[in-house]
N, C-alpha and C positions, 0 to 999 in steps of 0.2 A: 422589459428588457429580457433578452434571451438568458436563461439560467446559466448556461455554459459560459457566456461572456461575463456574466456577473462574478462567477466563481474565479475566473482567470484574473479579473481585476481585483478580487479580494486580496490575493497574494500575488504580486507581480512576478516573484521569483520562486522557482520550485527546483530544489536540488536533492539528490540522493548521494550520500557519501557512505561508502562501505570500507571499513578498515579491518584488514586481516580476517574477513569473513566472520568476525565476532562482535562488531559494533556497527550499527547503521544509524545515521542521522538523516532525517527527512525534513525539508522545509516546505512550506506551501501546503500543509495538511489542513483540510477543512474539518474532517471528522474522523474519528476511529470507528469504523463500522463494526468490526468484531476482532477478537484476539483470543489466543490461548497459547500454550507452550510451543505449538507447532506452526501457527499461522496468524499473521496480522493482516487485516484488510483496512487500508487507509484511503479515505476519499481525498483526492487532490483536485486542483482546478484542471488537471490534465487527464483525469480518469482515475479509476480505482487501481491502487498499487497494492499488490499482494506479495507479502514477504513470507517465505516458508523456511522452516529450519527446525532446530531442536533446542529445547530449553530457552526459548525466547521470552523475554520479559522487558517491561518498560523501565528504562532508566530515568527518563524525563519526559514529561508531557505538558505542553503549553499551547493550547489551541488558540488562545488570543493572538499569539505570534506565529501560529502554524507550525510549531516545532515538536517533533517526536523523536526521541532517541531510544533505540532498542538494543539489547544485548543478548547474546546467545550465538550458537552456531547457525549461520545462514547457508541454506542449501540453494535457494533460488529466489528471484524476484522478477515480477513482471507486471505489465499494465493490462487492464481489461477495459473495454468500452463500458461506460456507466449504465447502459441499457441492458447489458447482459451480465448476470451475476457470475462471479468466478466459479461457483459450483456448476452452473449450467455450462459454462465454457469447458470445464474439465470433463463433464459428462459427454459432451460433443466430441471432444478429442479422444477420450477413451473408447467411445462408441465406434469411431472410425478405425481406431488402432486394433480393436478386437473383432472386426467384421470378418 
């Protein structure tokens, strides 16, 4: 079975809820790829979700249920294709910007 189809089936529902730019709740999370006070990279069935901000920290983590809650000041969030890492994507964007 195709890996992408399997992960979509693992969690039927995927939601991102942002409250006042200070609290994020994400459902349908398969794995936390990396995190620090400025960036979280979450693997979902719909691609990598990157959340960037300041003083970010995990409030709650339950991967059995696919739930992650993050607190801190959120600056931006976005999805990236699973095949291209967020770092590579950012380098490509910055490379084009500063040509």
